[in-house]
C-alpha positions as CSV (number, residue, x, y, z in Angstrom):
1,X,61.5,-7.2,-80.5
2,X,63.6,-10.2,-81.5
3,X,63.3,-13.5,-79.6
4,X,66.6,-14.1,-77.9
5,X,68.6,-17.2,-78.8
6,X,69.3,-19.3,-75.6
7,X,71.6,-21.8,-77.2
8,X,74.8,-22.4,-75.1
9,X,73.4,-20.1,-72.4
10,X,73.7,-20.2,-68.6
11,X,70.3,-20.9,-67.1
12,X,69.4,-20.4,-63.4
13,X,66.9,-23.0,-62.4
14,X,65.1,-22.1,-59.2
15,X,63.6,-25.4,-58.1
16,X,63.3,-27.1,-54.7
17,X,62.0,-30.4,-56.0
18,X,64.8,-32.7,-57.0
19,X,62.9,-34.7,-59.6
20,X,61.7,-31.5,-61.4
21,X,65.3,-30.2,-61.4
22,X,66.8,-33.4,-62.7
23,X,64.2,-33.4,-65.6
24,X,65.0,-29.8,-66.5
25,X,68.8,-30.4,-66.2
26,X,68.6,-33.3,-68.6
27,X,66.8,-31.2,-71.2
28,X,69.3,-28.4,-70.9
29,X,72.2,-30.9,-71.3
30,X,70.8,-31.9,-74.6
31,X,70.7,-28.3,-75.8
32,X,74.2,-27.6,-74.5
33,X,73.1,-25.1,-71.9
34,X,74.8,-24.6,-68.6
35,X,72.6,-24.9,-65.5
36,X,73.0,-23.3,-62.1
37,X,70.5,-24.4,-59.5
38,X,69.0,-22.4,-56.6
39,X,66.9,-24.5,-54.2
40,X,65.1,-21.5,-52.6
41,X,64.3,-17.9,-53.1
42,X,67.2,-16.5,-51.1
43,X,69.7,-18.5,-53.2
44,X,68.0,-17.3,-56.4
45,X,68.3,-13.7,-55.4
46,X,71.9,-14.1,-54.3
47,X,73.0,-16.0,-57.4
48,X,71.2,-13.7,-59.9
49,X,72.8,-10.7,-58.2
50,X,76.4,-12.1,-58.1
51,X,76.5,-14.0,-61.4
52,X,76.3,-11.7,-64.4
53,X,76.7,-14.7,-66.8
54,X,73.1,-15.9,-66.1
55,X,71.1,-15.5,-69.4
56,X,67.7,-16.8,-68.2
57,X,65.9,-17.7,-65.0
58,X,63.4,-20.5,-64.9
59,X,61.6,-20.4,-61.5
60,X,59.1,-22.4,-59.6
61,X,56.6,-20.0,-58.0
62,X,56.0,-22.1,-54.9
63,X,59.3,-22.3,-52.9
64,X,59.9,-23.1,-49.3
65,X,61.1,-19.7,-48.2
66,X,59.9,-16.9,-50.5
67,X,57.2,-17.1,-53.2
68,X,58.2,-16.6,-56.9
69,X,56.3,-13.3,-57.2
70,X,58.4,-11.8,-54.3
71,X,61.6,-13.2,-55.8
72,X,60.8,-11.6,-59.2
73,X,60.2,-8.2,-57.6
74,X,63.5,-8.4,-55.7
75,X,65.4,-9.4,-58.8
76,X,63.8,-6.7,-60.9
77,X,65.2,-4.1,-58.4
78,X,68.7,-4.8,-59.6
79,X,68.2,-6.4,-63.1
80,X,65.3,-5.3,-65.3
81,X,66.5,-7.0,-68.5
82,X,67.1,-10.6,-67.5
83,X,64.5,-12.9,-69.0
84,X,62.5,-14.7,-66.3
85,X,60.0,-17.5,-66.6
86,X,57.9,-18.7,-63.7
87,X,56.3,-22.1,-63.4
88,X,52.8,-22.3,-62.0
89,X,52.3,-25.4,-59.8
90,X,49.8,-28.0,-61.2
91,X,47.3,-27.5,-58.4
92,X,46.9,-23.8,-59.3
93,X,45.5,-24.3,-62.8
94,X,42.4,-26.0,-63.9
95,X,43.8,-28.7,-66.2
96,X,46.4,-30.0,-63.7
97,X,49.4,-29.3,-66.0
98,X,52.5,-27.3,-65.3
99,X,52.7,-24.0,-67.1
100,X,55.7,-21.7,-67.6
101,X,54.6,-18.1,-67.7
102,X,56.8,-15.1,-68.5
103,X,56.9,-12.5,-65.7
104,X,54.7,-9.5,-66.2
105,X,57.5,-7.0,-66.7
106,X,59.4,-8.8,-69.5
107,X,57.7,-11.2,-71.9
108,X,59.5,-13.3,-74.4
């Protein structure tokens, strides 16, 4: 399986924390990627269902309304091919660092 090229892509960033989103947005501007933001799980599901131009989803697992695992299951009901990376909050890993983990059904 080839690793997809995400240059000039549309990335859905699911992040409720403004500082985390601003950081990611600046990185993606440098790589000429478009960014769409969802602030919660319901928005993430709605945007990913209605916007077929989304090439990748980067998602915080800990959101105010729905957890990232539930969002992933809901998105996979209507889109099994869209690459999705979920960020594990710092307090849930031993080293205190933020980790991006591919979802269990589609690893890149």
